C-alpha positions as CSV (number, residue, x, y, z in Angstrom):
1,M,0.6,-25.9,2.0
2,S,-1.6,-28.4,0.3
3,S,-4.6,-27.8,1.8
4,K,-7.4,-25.6,0.5
5,T,-8.7,-22.7,2.4
6,P,-10.7,-19.7,1.1
7,F,-8.2,-17.2,1.8
8,E,-5.3,-18.2,-0.1
9,P,-4.6,-15.0,-1.9
10,L,-4.8,-13.3,1.2
11,D,-2.7,-16.0,3.0
12,W,0.2,-17.0,0.5
13,S,0.8,-13.0,-0.1
14,R,3.8,-10.7,0.0
15,P,3.8,-8.3,3.0
16,T,2.4,-4.9,1.2
17,P,2.1,-1.8,2.6
18,G,-1.2,-2.3,3.5
19,H,0.1,-4.5,6.2
20,L,2.7,-2.1,7.5
21,R,-0.3,0.5,7.6
22,L,-2.1,-2.0,9.9
23,L,1.0,-2.9,12.1
24,L,1.5,1.0,12.5
25,I,-2.1,1.6,13.4
26,S,-2.2,-1.8,15.7
27,G,1.1,-0.9,16.8
28,A,0.2,2.6,18.4
29,G,-2.4,1.3,20.4
30,F,0.5,-0.6,22.0
31,F,2.7,2.0,22.3
32,A,0.1,3.7,24.1
33,D,-1.1,0.8,26.3
34,A,2.5,0.3,27.6
35,Y,3.1,3.8,28.2
36,D,0.5,3.9,30.2
37,L,0.6,0.5,33.0
38,F,4.3,1.7,33.1
39,A,4.2,5.8,32.9
40,I,2.2,5.4,36.7
41,S,5.0,4.4,38.9
42,I,7.1,7.5,37.3
43,A,4.5,9.8,37.9
44,L,4.1,8.8,41.6
45,V,7.5,10.1,42.0
46,F,6.0,13.4,41.7
47,L,2.5,13.3,42.9
48,K,4.4,12.1,46.2
49,Q,5.6,15.6,46.7
50,V,2.8,16.9,46.2
51,W,-0.2,15.0,47.6
52,S,-0.1,13.0,51.4
53,L,-0.1,9.8,49.8
54,S,-0.8,6.3,52.4
55,A,0.8,3.2,51.4
56,S,-2.9,1.9,50.7
57,D,-3.4,5.2,48.1
58,V,-0.1,3.9,46.1
59,S,-1.3,0.8,46.3
60,L,-4.7,1.4,44.3
61,I,-3.3,4.0,42.3
62,S,-0.5,1.6,40.9
63,S,-2.8,-1.4,40.2
64,A,-6.2,0.3,39.0
65,A,-5.1,0.2,35.3
66,L,-3.8,-3.4,35.9
67,F,-7.6,-4.6,37.2
68,G,-9.2,-2.6,34.4
69,A,-7.0,-4.4,32.2
70,V,-8.3,-7.6,33.4
71,I,-12.3,-6.9,32.6
72,G,-11.4,-4.7,29.4
73,P,-10.4,-8.0,26.9
74,F,-13.6,-10.1,28.5
75,I,-15.8,-7.5,27.3
76,F,-14.1,-6.0,23.8
77,G,-12.9,-9.6,22.9
78,R,-16.7,-10.8,22.7
79,I,-18.1,-8.0,21.2
80,G,-15.1,-8.1,19.0
81,D,-16.9,-11.4,18.0
82,V,-20.5,-10.2,18.1
83,F,-20.6,-7.3,16.3
84,G,-17.1,-7.2,14.3
85,R,-13.5,-6.2,14.7
86,K,-14.3,-2.9,13.1
87,Y,-17.3,-2.0,15.6
88,V,-15.2,-2.0,18.0
89,Y,-12.0,-0.8,16.6
90,G,-10.9,2.6,17.8
91,V,-13.9,2.9,20.6
92,E,-11.0,0.8,23.0
93,A,-8.7,4.0,21.5
94,A,-10.8,6.1,22.7
95,L,-11.3,4.8,26.4
96,L,-7.7,5.1,26.7
97,A,-7.5,8.6,25.7
98,A,-10.4,10.0,27.5
99,G,-8.6,7.7,30.7
100,S,-5.8,9.3,30.3
101,I,-6.7,13.0,29.4
102,A,-9.0,12.3,33.2
103,S,-6.2,11.0,34.9
104,A,-4.2,14.0,34.4
105,L,-6.8,15.9,35.8
106,S,-7.2,14.3,38.8
107,V,-8.0,16.3,42.0
108,N,-7.5,13.7,44.6
109,P,-6.5,9.9,45.3
110,T,-10.0,8.3,44.7
111,M,-10.9,10.4,41.2
112,L,-6.7,9.1,40.3
113,W,-7.7,5.6,40.2
114,I,-10.7,5.5,39.3
115,T,-9.9,7.2,36.1
116,R,-6.9,4.9,35.8
117,F,-9.4,1.6,36.2
118,I,-10.8,3.1,33.3
119,L,-7.8,4.1,31.4
120,G,-6.8,-0.1,32.3
121,L,-10.6,-1.1,30.7
122,G,-9.0,0.7,27.1
123,V,-5.7,-0.7,27.6
124,G,-7.4,-4.6,28.2
125,G,-9.9,-4.1,25.2
126,D,-7.0,-3.6,22.9
127,Y,-5.7,-6.7,23.4
128,P,-7.7,-8.9,21.5
129,I,-9.0,-6.4,18.5
130,S,-5.9,-5.2,17.8
131,A,-4.4,-9.0,17.6
132,T,-6.9,-10.4,16.0
133,L,-7.4,-7.9,13.2
134,M,-3.6,-8.2,12.8
135,S,-3.1,-11.9,12.7
136,E,-6.5,-12.2,10.3
137,Y,-4.8,-10.0,7.4
138,A,-1.3,-11.0,7.8
139,P,0.2,-13.8,5.5
140,A,0.5,-17.2,6.9
141,R,4.1,-16.8,6.3
142,N,4.7,-13.9,8.3
143,R,2.1,-13.8,10.6
144,G,4.2,-14.3,13.8
145,L,6.4,-11.4,12.6
146,F,3.6,-8.7,12.0
147,V,1.3,-9.5,15.7
148,A,4.9,-9.4,17.4
149,G,5.5,-6.6,15.4
150,V,2.5,-4.6,17.1
151,F,3.4,-6.2,20.3
152,S,6.5,-5.0,20.1
153,M,5.6,-0.7,20.4
154,Q,4.8,-2.0,24.2
155,G,8.9,-1.4,24.5
156,W,9.1,1.8,23.2
157,G,6.3,3.0,24.9
158,I,8.3,2.1,28.0
159,V,11.4,3.8,27.0
160,T,9.3,7.2,26.2
161,A,7.7,7.2,29.6
162,A,11.1,6.5,31.1
163,L,12.5,9.7,29.0
164,I,9.8,11.5,29.7
165,G,9.9,11.6,33.6
166,L,13.8,11.9,33.3
167,G,13.6,15.2,30.8
168,L,11.1,16.4,33.5
169,L,13.2,15.9,36.7
170,H,16.0,17.2,34.9
171,A,14.2,20.4,33.9
172,N,12.6,21.0,37.2
173,V,9.4,21.3,36.0
174,N,6.8,21.8,39.1
175,P,6.2,18.4,40.3
176,D,2.3,19.0,40.4
177,I,2.4,19.6,36.6
178,A,5.2,17.1,35.9
179,W,2.8,13.9,37.0
180,R,-0.3,15.5,35.0
181,I,2.2,16.0,31.9
182,I,3.4,12.4,31.9
183,L,-0.2,10.5,32.6
184,G,-1.8,13.1,30.0
185,F,0.8,12.4,27.2
186,G,-0.5,8.7,27.1
187,S,-3.8,10.1,25.4
188,V,-1.2,11.4,21.8
189,A,-0.6,7.9,20.5
190,P,-4.5,6.3,20.7
191,A,-6.2,9.9,20.0
192,L,-3.8,9.8,16.8
193,V,-5.2,6.8,15.7
194,I,-9.0,6.4,16.7
195,Y,-9.5,8.1,12.8
196,F,-7.7,5.7,11.0
197,R,-8.8,2.5,13.2
198,R,-12.5,3.8,12.5
199,R,-12.0,3.3,8.6
200,V,-10.2,0.0,8.3
201,H,-12.3,-2.3,6.8
202,E,-13.8,-5.3,8.6
203,T,-11.4,-8.5,8.3
204,P,-12.0,-10.8,5.8
205,R,-12.5,-13.2,8.0
206,F,-15.4,-12.2,9.8
207,E,-17.1,-11.2,6.9
208,Y,-16.8,-14.4,5.2
209,F,-17.1,-17.3,8.5
210,V,-19.4,-15.2,10.8
211,K,-21.4,-12.5,8.4
212,G,-21.5,-15.1,5.3
213,N,-20.8,-11.7,3.2
214,V,-18.4,-12.7,0.5
215,E,-18.3,-9.8,-1.4
216,G,-17.4,-7.7,1.9
217,A,-14.4,-10.5,2.8
218,K,-13.5,-9.5,-1.1
219,K,-13.3,-6.1,-1.2
220,A,-11.2,-6.3,2.7
221,V,-8.7,-8.6,0.8
222,R,-8.4,-6.2,-2.2
223,D,-8.4,-3.0,0.6
224,V,-4.6,-4.9,1.7
225,L,-3.5,-6.7,-1.2
226,M,-4.7,-3.4,-3.4
227,Q,-6.0,-6.4,-6.2
228,D,-9.2,-8.0,-7.2
229,V,-8.8,-11.7,-5.7
230,D,-11.3,-14.4,-6.0
231,I,-12.9,-16.0,-2.8
232,E,-14.7,-19.3,-3.2
233,G,-16.8,-20.5,-1.3
234,G,-20.8,-19.5,0.1
235,G,-19.3,-18.1,3.5
236,N,-20.5,-18.4,6.9
237,V,-19.5,-22.1,8.2
238,G,-22.1,-22.8,10.6
239,N,-22.0,-22.7,14.6
240,I,-18.8,-24.4,15.8
241,N,-19.2,-25.9,19.5
242,L,-16.6,-23.8,22.0
243,T,-16.2,-26.9,24.3
244,R,-13.9,-28.7,22.0
245,Y,-11.8,-25.5,22.6
246,I,-11.0,-25.7,25.9
247,P,-7.8,-27.3,25.9
248,V,-7.1,-24.4,23.8
249,I,-8.3,-21.8,26.0
250,L,-6.5,-24.0,29.2
251,G,-3.3,-23.7,26.6
252,T,-3.2,-20.1,26.1
253,A,-4.9,-18.7,29.3
254,I,-2.9,-20.6,32.0
255,P,0.8,-19.9,30.7
256,W,-0.1,-15.8,29.8
257,F,-1.2,-15.8,33.8
258,A,2.2,-17.8,34.8
259,L,3.6,-15.2,31.9
260,D,2.2,-12.0,33.8
261,V,2.8,-13.5,37.3
262,F,6.4,-13.5,37.1
263,F,6.9,-10.8,34.4
264,Y,5.4,-8.3,37.4
265,G,7.0,-10.0,39.9
266,T,10.9,-8.9,38.9
267,N,10.4,-5.6,40.6
268,I,12.1,-7.0,43.3
269,F,15.4,-7.4,41.7
270,G,15.6,-3.4,42.0
271,P,17.9,-3.0,44.3
272,F,20.0,-5.4,43.3
273,V,19.8,-3.6,39.3
274,V,20.9,-0.4,41.1
275,T,23.9,-1.6,43.0
276,A,25.1,-3.0,40.4
277,L,24.8,0.3,38.2
278,G,26.2,2.0,40.6
279,L,23.1,4.1,41.1
280,A,22.3,3.1,45.0
281,N,22.2,6.7,46.5
282,N,20.1,8.1,43.3
283,P,16.7,9.6,43.9
284,L,16.1,8.6,40.5
285,S,17.4,5.0,40.2
286,S,13.9,3.1,39.7
287,I,13.9,5.5,36.3
288,Y,16.6,4.6,35.5
289,V,16.1,0.7,36.1
290,Q,13.1,1.1,33.9
291,L,14.9,2.7,31.7
292,Y,17.4,0.3,31.3
293,A,15.9,-3.1,31.4
294,A,13.8,-1.8,28.3
295,L,16.6,-0.6,26.6
296,A,18.8,-3.2,27.6
297,F,16.5,-6.4,27.6
298,L,12.7,-6.2,26.8
299,V,13.0,-3.9,23.2
300,P,16.2,-6.4,22.0
301,G,14.0,-9.0,22.8
302,Y,11.1,-8.0,20.8
303,Y,12.8,-8.1,17.6
304,V,14.9,-11.1,18.2
305,A,11.3,-13.2,18.5
306,A,9.8,-11.4,15.7
307,F,12.6,-12.5,13.7
308,L,12.8,-16.1,14.8
309,V,8.8,-16.9,16.0
310,D,7.9,-17.8,12.2
311,K,11.2,-20.2,12.2
312,I,11.1,-21.8,15.2
313,G,8.0,-21.9,15.8
314,R,5.8,-20.1,19.1
315,R,5.2,-23.5,21.0
316,T,9.0,-24.3,21.2
317,M,10.0,-20.7,21.6
318,Q,6.9,-20.8,24.7
319,I,8.7,-24.1,26.6
320,M,11.8,-22.4,25.1
321,G,11.8,-19.4,27.5
322,F,9.7,-20.5,30.2
323,S,12.6,-23.4,30.6
324,I,15.6,-20.8,30.7
325,V,13.4,-18.6,33.5
326,A,12.5,-21.1,35.5
327,M,16.4,-22.3,35.5
328,V,17.3,-18.7,35.7
329,Y,15.0,-17.9,39.1
330,L,15.9,-21.6,40.7
331,I,19.8,-20.4,40.4
332,M,19.1,-16.9,41.4
333,A,17.3,-18.9,44.9
334,L,19.9,-20.8,45.7
335,I,22.1,-17.9,45.6
336,L,20.4,-15.5,48.1
337,R,19.4,-19.0,50.1
338,N,23.5,-19.1,50.8
339,G,24.0,-15.7,51.5
340,L,26.3,-15.5,48.5
341,V,24.7,-12.5,47.4
342,A,27.1,-10.3,44.5
343,P,25.0,-7.8,42.4
344,T,26.8,-8.2,39.4
345,A,26.0,-11.7,39.2
346,I,22.3,-11.2,40.0
347,L,22.3,-8.3,37.5
348,A,23.4,-10.9,34.8
349,L,20.9,-13.6,35.8
350,Y,18.3,-10.9,36.2
351,G,18.9,-9.7,32.3
352,M,19.1,-12.9,31.1
353,A,15.3,-14.0,32.6
354,Q,14.3,-10.4,31.2
355,F,15.7,-11.6,27.8
356,F,14.4,-14.9,27.6
357,T,11.3,-14.3,28.6
358,N,10.9,-12.0,25.9
359,V,12.4,-14.3,23.3
360,G,9.3,-16.5,24.3
361,P,6.4,-16.6,26.4
362,N,6.4,-12.8,26.9
363,V,5.5,-12.6,23.0
364,T,4.1,-16.1,22.3
365,T,1.3,-16.0,24.7
366,F,0.2,-12.8,23.0
367,I,0.5,-14.1,19.4
368,T,-0.9,-18.0,19.7
369,P,-4.7,-17.2,21.0
370,T,-4.9,-15.3,17.8
371,E,-4.4,-18.4,15.7
372,V,-5.8,-21.4,17.6
373,F,-9.4,-20.1,18.2
374,P,-11.8,-19.7,15.1
375,T,-12.8,-16.9,14.0
376,R,-16.7,-16.9,16.1
377,F,-14.2,-16.9,19.0
378,R,-11.0,-15.6,18.0
379,S,-11.0,-12.3,19.7
380,T,-13.5,-14.0,22.6
381,G,-10.6,-16.4,23.0
382,H,-7.1,-13.9,22.9
383,G,-9.4,-11.9,25.5
384,I,-9.5,-14.9,28.4
385,A,-6.1,-14.8,27.4
386,A,-5.3,-11.5,28.0
387,G,-7.8,-11.0,30.6
388,S,-5.8,-14.0,32.5
389,G,-2.7,-12.3,32.0
390,K,-3.5,-8.9,33.6
391,L,-5.1,-11.0,36.3
392,G,-1.6,-12.6,36.9
393,A,-0.3,-9.3,36.7
394,A,-2.5,-7.3,39.1
395,L,-2.2,-10.6,41.9
396,A,1.6,-10.3,41.8
397,A,1.4,-6.6,41.9
398,S,-0.7,-6.5,45.0
399,I,0.4,-10.0,46.7
400,I,3.7,-10.1,46.7
401,P,4.5,-7.1,48.6
402,V,1.9,-8.8,51.6
403,Y,3.3,-11.8,51.3
404,F,6.7,-11.1,50.7
405,P,7.7,-8.3,52.5
406,I,10.7,-8.0,50.9
407,T,11.3,-3.8,51.3
408,S,10.1,-3.7,55.1
409,S,12.7,-2.1,57.1
410,G,13.6,-3.6,60.3
411,I,14.0,-7.1,59.0
412,S,17.7,-8.5,58.7
413,A,20.1,-8.9,55.7
414,A,19.5,-12.7,55.8
415,V,15.4,-13.0,56.6
416,K,15.8,-10.3,53.0
417,Y,17.2,-12.8,50.8
418,A,15.9,-15.8,52.3
419,I,11.9,-14.1,51.5
420,M,13.4,-12.9,48.4
421,S,14.5,-17.1,47.9
422,N,11.3,-18.0,48.6
423,L,9.7,-16.1,46.4
424,L,12.0,-16.8,43.3
425,L,10.9,-20.7,43.6
426,A,7.2,-19.8,43.8
427,L,8.2,-18.0,40.7
428,A,9.9,-20.6,39.0
429,T,7.1,-22.9,39.9
430,M,5.1,-20.8,37.6
431,A,7.3,-21.0,34.9
432,V,7.0,-24.7,34.8
433,I,3.1,-24.3,35.1
434,G,3.5,-22.5,32.2
435,I,5.2,-25.2,30.5
436,A,2.7,-27.6,31.5
437,F,0.0,-26.2,29.9
438,T,1.7,-24.9,27.2
439,L,2.2,-28.8,25.7
440,L,-2.2,-28.6,25.3
441,I,-1.9,-26.3,21.6
442,K,-0.2,-27.2,18.7
443,E,2.1,-25.9,16.7
444,P,0.1,-23.3,14.1
445,K,3.3,-21.6,12.6
446,G,3.0,-21.1,9.2
447,K,-0.6,-22.4,9.0
448,P,-3.6,-20.4,7.5
449,L,-5.7,-19.8,10.6
450,E,-8.7,-21.9,8.6
451,L,-6.3,-24.8,9.7
452,S,-4.3,-24.0,13.0
453,S,-7.5,-23.5,14.8
454,G,-9.5,-26.2,13.2
455,E,-12.0,-24.5,11.8
456,V,-11.7,-26.0,8.1
457,A,-10.3,-29.6,8.1
458,P,-7.2,-30.7,6.1
459,Q,-8.4,-31.8,2.8
C-alpha cells in the first residue's frame, strides 16, 4: 500500500499477543450474546412445565431480547463515537450480566420478558463497540480474520446453551431450577470480562481523529505492539459530512436486515431436520436440532469465513453467500410446491443454506461496517447496521408465525407445504435484496481504515 496513513506501524504489523488478548476479551462478549439469545428457546422447554404460559407469553418472552437488541446498537454505537469506545466498553457487558441474573430470578412472565428486554440492550450494545474496537487495533492485512474471530464465538455460545440444556434434562434437574440455571449462566462470560474491558486502552484512531491526542494514540499502539512507534501528523482531521455516507449506511444496514430475516426464518425447517435425523418422537428434538445446526454448519462456517475473508474479500463473499442462499431457497420452494417432500433432501439443502449464510453475509455484514465509516461515525454506522439486522430478526420471529402459520393445527399437508413454499420465496427475495444493496459498498479488504472509509484521501 503506497498511500501514507498515520497508523502504518499498526496497519502493517504482524499479529501480536496484544491482538489476541483483544480478540479473546471481545469474543467473550459475543459468546454471551449468542448464548443469551438462543438459550431462551431451551429454557422454555423447562419453563412450560412450571408456568402456565399463553401463546402471547411465549412470543413475548422469546422475542423480548431481540427487540432490546434492536435498540442497543443505536444507543451504544452513538455513545462510542461521542465519548469513546473505552468509555462504554464493559458497560454493555455489565448490562448483559445484570439482565441475565435478573431474568433467572423472575417470578412471573412479565418480569421475565422485561428483564430479557434489558438483557437485549446489552447484547445489541456489544455489537458496535466490540467490532469497532477490534477493527481499529487489527493489522490491515488480517483485520477480517480478527473481527471474524470475535464474531465466531457466537457459534460456541449456541453450542453451550444446547449442551447445558441437555445436561440438565438428562440429570432430571427440577424444571423450576433448570430454566433459572440456563438463563443465569449467561451472566458468567460477561461478568468475567468486565474488569478486562475497563482496562483496555482507548483505540488509537479515536484518540487521534476525534480527540486529537497524538500521544494517547502512540500509547494505545504501544500497548498492543509492545514497542514505541512514531505517529505523524497533528491528529483530529476536523468535521466529516455524514450525508456522503448515506449509500454506505444503506449498503451495510439493508443487507444485514435481509440476512437476519432469513437467518431467523430458518426455524421453519425444524420438522424436516427432526425427521431426517430420526428424532421425530424425541421430546428433546428442538435442542438436538439447535446443537446439530451449530456444530455441523454454523461453527465450521465461521472459521471458513475467517480464513477466506482477507483473501476473497468481504463484498465478493457476501454476494456469493446471498446468491447461493437465494438459489437454495428457490429450489426448496419448488420442491415443496410440487409436493416432492424428502426430508433427507431438505436436510441437505438446509445445511447448504446454513453453511453459505455463514461463509458469507452472516460474517461479512458484521465486518464491513467497521471498515467503511470514518472514525467519528464508525461505531454509529455499525450500530445502525446491527440494529437494522436485529430489527429484521425481531420481525421474522414475530411476523412469520402469524402470516405463515406453518405449525397451525387443522391444515392439510398440501396447504402447509404451499405456505412454506411462499415463505421460502419471500426469504429468497430478501437474499436478492441483500445482493442489490451490497453493490453500494466498495471492497475494503487489505486497506488501512483511513483509506477504506475515505477518512484520508489516497496520495
